Each structure stands twice: as C-alpha cells, then as structure tokens.
C-alpha positions in Angstrom: 53.2 63.4 -86.7 54.0 66.6 -88.6 56.4 67.6 -91.3 59.2 69.6 -89.7 59.2 72.5 -92.2 55.5 72.9 -93.1 54.0 71.5 -89.8 51.5 69.7 -92.1 49.9 66.6 -90.4 51.3 63.3 -91.7 49.5 61.1 -89.2 47.1 61.5 -86.3 45.5 59.2 -83.7 42.0 59.0 -82.3 43.1 60.7 -79.1 43.5 63.9 -81.1 40.5 63.4 -83.4 38.0 62.9 -80.5 38.4 66.2 -78.6 38.9 68.3 -81.8 35.8 66.9 -83.5 37.6 66.4 -86.8 37.4 63.5 -89.1 40.7 62.1 -90.0 40.7 63.3 -93.7 39.7 66.8 -92.6 42.4 67.1 -90.0 45.0 65.7 -92.3 44.3 68.6 -94.7 45.4 71.1 -92.0 48.7 71.8 -90.2 49.4 72.1 -86.4 49.2 75.9 -86.5 45.6 75.7 -87.7 44.7 74.1 -84.3 46.3 76.7 -82.2 44.2 79.6 -80.7 45.6 83.1 -80.6 49.3 84.1 -80.7 50.1 81.3 -83.2 53.2 83.0 -84.5 54.7 83.3 -81.0 54.0 79.7 -80.1 55.3 78.5 -83.5 58.5 80.5 -83.2 59.1 79.4 -79.7 58.6 75.7 -80.7 60.8 76.0 -83.7 63.6 77.7 -81.7 63.5 75.0 -79.1 63.5 72.3 -81.8 66.5 73.8 -83.5 68.5 74.1 -80.3 67.5 71.1 -78.3 65.6 68.8 -80.6 62.5 69.1 -78.4 59.8 71.7 -77.6 57.5 72.3 -74.7 55.7 71.4 -72.7 53.6 74.5 -72.7 49.9 75.2 -72.3 47.9 76.3 -75.4 44.2 76.4 -76.3 43.2 74.2 -79.1 40.5 75.1 -81.6 37.9 72.5 -82.2 36.2 72.0 -85.6 33.1 73.9 -84.3 35.2 76.9 -83.3 35.1 76.2 -79.5 38.4 75.7 -77.6 39.8 73.4 -75.0 43.1 73.7 -73.0 46.0 71.4 -73.8 49.6 70.8 -73.0 51.7 70.5 -76.1 55.2 69.0 -76.4 57.2 67.2 -79.0 60.5 66.1 -80.4 62.3 66.2 -83.7 62.9 62.8 -85.4 64.2 61.6 -88.8 62.3 59.1 -91.0 64.0 56.1 -92.6 64.1 58.2 -95.9 65.9 61.0 -94.1 62.8 63.3 -93.9 62.7 65.7 -90.9 59.6 65.1 -88.8 58.1 66.3 -85.5 56.3 63.9 -83.2 53.9 66.0 -81.2 51.8 65.1 -78.1 48.7 67.2 -77.5 47.2 66.4 -74.1 43.6 67.5 -73.3 43.7 69.1 -69.8 40.1 70.2 -69.6 39.3 68.0 -66.6 42.5 69.1 -64.8 41.5 72.7 -65.3 38.0 72.0 -64.1 39.2 70.4 -60.9 41.7 73.2 -60.4 38.9 75.8 -60.8 36.6 73.9 -58.4 39.4 73.7 -55.8 40.2 77.4 -56.1 36.5 78.3 -55.8 36.2 76.0 -52.7 39.2 77.5 -51.1 38.0 81.0 -51.7 34.5 80.3 -50.4 35.7 78.5 -47.2 38.3 81.2 -46.6 35.8 84.1 -46.9 33.3 82.3 -44.6 36.0 81.6 -42.0 37.7 85.0 -42.0 35.1 87.0 -40.1 34.4 84.6 -37.2 38.1 83.7 -36.9 39.1 87.4 -36.7 36.6 87.8 -33.9 37.9 84.7 -32.1 41.6 85.7 -32.5 40.9 89.2 -31.2 39.0 87.9 -28.2 41.7 85.4 -27.3 44.3 88.0 -27.7 42.6 90.3 -25.3 42.1 87.6 -22.7 45.7 86.4 -23.1 46.9 90.0 -22.8 45.2 90.3 -19.4 42.4 92.7 -20.5 39.9 90.8 -18.4 42.2 90.4 -15.4 44.7 87.7 -14.3 44.0 84.1 -15.1 44.9 80.9 -13.3 48.3 79.7 -14.5 46.9 76.6 -16.3 44.1 78.7 -17.9 46.6 81.3 -19.0 48.7 78.7 -20.7 45.8 77.2 -22.6 44.5 80.6 -23.7 48.0 81.5 -24.9 48.1 78.3 -27.0 44.7 79.0 -28.4 45.6 82.6 -29.3 48.8 81.5 -31.1 46.9 78.9 -33.1 44.1 81.2 -34.0 46.6 83.8 -35.3 48.3 81.0 -37.3 44.9 80.1 -38.8 44.2 83.8 -39.6 47.5 84.1 -41.4 46.7 81.0 -43.4 43.4 82.3 -44.5 44.9 85.7 -45.5 47.5 83.9 -47.5 44.9 81.7 -49.2 42.9 84.7 -50.2 45.9 86.6 -51.5 47.0 83.6 -53.5 43.5 83.1 -55.0 43.3 86.8 -55.9 46.7 86.7 -57.6 46.1 83.6 -59.6 42.6 84.8 -60.7 43.9 88.2 -61.6 41.7 90.0 -59.1 44.4 91.5 -57.0 44.9 95.2 -58.0 48.5 96.0 -58.9 49.5 99.6 -59.7 52.9 99.8 -61.3 54.7 103.2 -60.9 58.1 104.6 -60.3 59.1 104.3 -56.7 62.3 105.3 -54.8 63.0 101.9 -53.3 65.1 102.7 -50.3 62.3 103.9 -48.1 60.2 100.8 -48.9 63.0 98.6 -47.7 63.6 100.7 -44.6 59.8 100.6 -43.7 59.8 96.8 -44.1 62.9 96.3 -41.9 61.4 98.6 -39.2 58.1 96.8 -39.2 59.9 93.4 -38.6 62.4 94.8 -36.1 60.5 93.6 -33.1 60.1 90.1 -34.5 63.9 90.0 -35.1 64.6 91.1 -31.6 62.3 88.4 -30.2 64.3 85.8 -32.1 67.7 87.3 -31.1 68.5 88.3 -34.7 69.8 91.6 -36.0 69.2 93.1 -39.4 71.9 95.0 -41.5 70.8 97.0 -44.5 73.5 97.7 -47.0 71.9 100.4 -49.1 74.2 100.8 -52.1 71.7 102.7 -54.3 69.6 105.0 -52.0 68.2 107.2 -54.8 67.3 104.5 -57.3 63.8 104.2 -58.6 62.2 101.0 -59.8 58.8 100.2 -61.5 56.7 98.4 -58.9 53.6 98.5 -56.8 54.9 99.7 -53.5 52.5 97.8 -51.3 53.0 94.5 -53.2 56.8 94.8 -53.2 56.6 95.4 -49.5 54.5 92.2 -49.1 57.0 90.2 -51.2 60.0 91.6 -49.3 58.3 91.0 -45.9 57.9 87.3 -46.9 61.6 87.0 -47.6 62.8 88.9 -44.6 60.5 87.2 -42.1 61.6 83.8 -43.5 65.3 84.8 -43.1 64.6 85.9 -39.5 62.7 82.7 -38.7 65.4 80.4 -39.9 68.4 82.3 -38.6 70.2 81.0 -35.5 70.1 83.2 -32.4 72.7 86.0 -32.2 73.1 85.9 -36.0 72.6 88.6 -38.6 70.3 89.0 -41.6 71.7 91.2 -44.4 69.5 93.1 -46.8 71.4 94.5 -49.8 70.6 96.4 -53.0 72.4 95.7 -56.3 72.0 97.4 -59.7 73.4 96.5 -63.1 72.1 99.5 -65.0 68.8 98.0 -65.9 67.7 95.5 -63.3 67.5 96.3 -59.6 67.9 93.5 -57.1 67.1 93.3 -53.4 68.9 90.5 -51.6 68.1 89.0 -48.2 70.8 86.7 -46.8 70.8 84.6 -43.6 73.0 82.1 -41.8 70.4 79.5 -41.3 70.3 75.8 -42.4 70.1 76.6 -46.1 67.8 74.9 -48.6 67.9 71.1 -48.9 68.8 70.0 -52.4 65.7 67.8 -52.7 63.5 70.7 -51.9 64.8 73.4 -54.3 62.7 72.5 -57.2 59.5 72.8 -55.1 60.4 75.8 -53.0 58.1 78.3 -54.8 55.1 75.9 -55.0 52.0 76.4 -53.0 52.1 74.8 -49.5 55.7 73.8 -50.0 57.7 73.2 -46.8 60.9 71.3 -46.4 60.4 67.8 -44.9 62.2 68.2 -41.6 60.9 68.5 -38.1 63.1 71.6 -37.5 61.5 73.4 -40.5 57.9 72.4 -39.8 58.3 73.3 -36.1 59.0 76.9 -37.0 55.4 77.4 -38.3 54.3 79.0 -41.5 51.6 78.4 -44.1 53.8 77.3 -47.0 52.3 80.0 -49.2 54.7 82.9 -48.6 57.2 82.2 -51.3 54.5 81.2 -53.8 52.7 84.5 -53.2 56.1 86.3 -53.5 56.8 84.7 -56.9 53.3 85.5 -58.2 53.5 89.1 -57.1 56.9 89.6 -58.7 55.8 87.9 -61.9 52.8 90.2 -62.2 55.0 93.2 -61.7 57.3 92.1 -64.5 60.0 91.0 -62.1 61.3 87.8 -60.7 62.4 86.0 -57.6 65.2 83.5 -57.0 67.7 82.2 -54.5 71.2 80.8 -53.9 72.0 78.4 -51.1 74.5 76.0 -49.8 72.9 73.5 -47.4 74.1 74.2 -43.9 75.5 77.6 -44.8 72.5 79.8 -45.1 70.5 81.2 -48.1 70.3 84.3 -50.2 66.9 85.1 -51.7 66.4 88.0 -54.1 63.7 90.1 -55.7 64.5 91.6 -59.1 62.5 94.4 -60.8 63.0 96.8 -63.7 64.7 100.1 -62.8 63.4 103.5 -63.9 65.4 106.7 -63.9 67.3 107.4 -60.6 66.2 110.5 -58.7 68.5 113.4 -59.1 71.0 113.8 -56.3 70.1 117.1 -54.5 72.8 117.0 -51.9 75.5 119.6 -52.0 
C-alpha cells in the first residue's frame, strides 16, 4: 500500500519482503520507485497517467531491485483507492515471475535445440521424397505413388514448422538481424505477389494490387517486410473461396504507410480475435485446421513489424472476409522522374 502522491510505502506483506530480502522497517523507509530497476521515470509516469485516467495501472513487466542489488522479474499492477480519512492511496500488486521466466527460457531453449537437430535430416528426407514423388526415379505403382505424395506433403509441413519455430526463437531472443533502411515499397509488394502467383492459381484465386503510392519509401528491412507480407498474403489466399479475389492495397496518411491485404473468406471468429497473433494460435474449426499451417505465421509477422518500429492489425466481419494490414513509418518519397 502506497501514498498516491509520494509513492511511500504505508504497508507491505511478507510476499513482497521475501523476494526483495528487506526487513519490514527497512522497506517501509523506501518508496515504490526505489524498487524499480532502470527507466524509473518512464514507468512512474506511465503508472501515474493510467491512475489519473482510469484509476488503475498495469499490468506491466518490470525488474525489481533486491536489497543486495540483484534483480528479479515481476509483473506490477495496482489501483487507486481512498482511505476512510479521505487520503489518496495506491494498492499495488507485485508478482514475482522468476519461475515463469525460467520455464519460458527452458522451453525456448528446448524448441531451439530440437528444431536445429531436426532441420538437417528433415531437409534431406523432404528433398528425397520430393524427388521420388516427382518421378525422378521413374514411375511408381499407383498405391506407392499416393503414399509417397502424402509423405512428401507432410515432410514439407514439418519443415515449414521447424523454419517458423527457428524464426520465432530468433526474433524473441533478438538474434535475428534486422537492417532498417529506406526502401521503395512497390517493388517489394510486386515481388511478393509474383512469388505467390502459382499458389494462388492452384487455389483458383486471383490477386489484385491497387498501388496508390508507387514511389513511396518506407523505413524497413526489405527481406523481413517481404516475410511479413508473404504470411498475410498466403493466409488470404488459403482462406479465400475458389474464383474469388484477394486485394492488396497501399494507403498513406502523410506519415504512416499501410499495406492492406483483403480476402472474401470466412472472416475471423469473434472468440478468436484476442488470440490471433499468439504463437500456435489457430481458430477452433475443422475447416480452419483442415487448411494446414503452423499457427506461427501471424505471431512472426507481429514480432517482425514490432522490431521494425511498425505494427500489424486486422478488421473482419465473420462470414464476410478479413482485411489484415502492415504499417510502417514512411521516409521521403522518391522524386518523380516521369515527364
């Protein structure tokens, strides 16, 4: 319990004393800001702004400084209350998440290790099956050909899953190299559409590109933006009905540049929207799961855009399709040299 104006401690429980290593009398001589590691002013200002506007703050993650100077991760949240005497107080909850972080780190390390160990042999298996299925070793009996084709498709699916797992692990750990520079965006979009053209034809879907700003530059990593856009465009194609059209469109408000991908598919179920950018998220329907996918594409897309200083989002009416968008900061447009 803290004073609203000074953030001085008025009362603490044992659940806070134990991880911090303070005795009650020592901790009571401090205020909440004394426990926060690094960027104290930013955290305090954010908390005070939220308290003034909503009466609550958080939850947000923040390292807490122990008495011996070491730190532990915590989730902090709280709410503004008034005492019987009319004094403004803040009731704060500081939850030690050290074990959660430890488990998360172990999980990520396990996924990374398993993925790396599987990648080489699986690449070899997928390549060999692809050659056999493609007739490189001669014709196969009908039943054998069918079984080899199934095996080839499933090995390709496993390979995509491993690639996505490794990309996700690199992004989260900060080991994926991202080079931000000014890029003319139109060629990037054209290349992405061209690469997915065959996939669209196979599914009976056409792609329309409404390029409203062909000379505009944005600040991105070209390869990572291409990866993010490919995830959105392949999803749109996958969920579009046959003989329908996927529309890619560029929008610009003078500062932010947006690439929109719209389809006429089933849309996003209301009960799935809050989880759509989470890892391994897939809508709970036989139709959705029957279309394949790793459930990592949108999570990877969000992480890529966040690390490039941009964002990703969507609009959808269930049963009437969906529009996903990527947004990035624009740089100066290239001078128009046409005469």
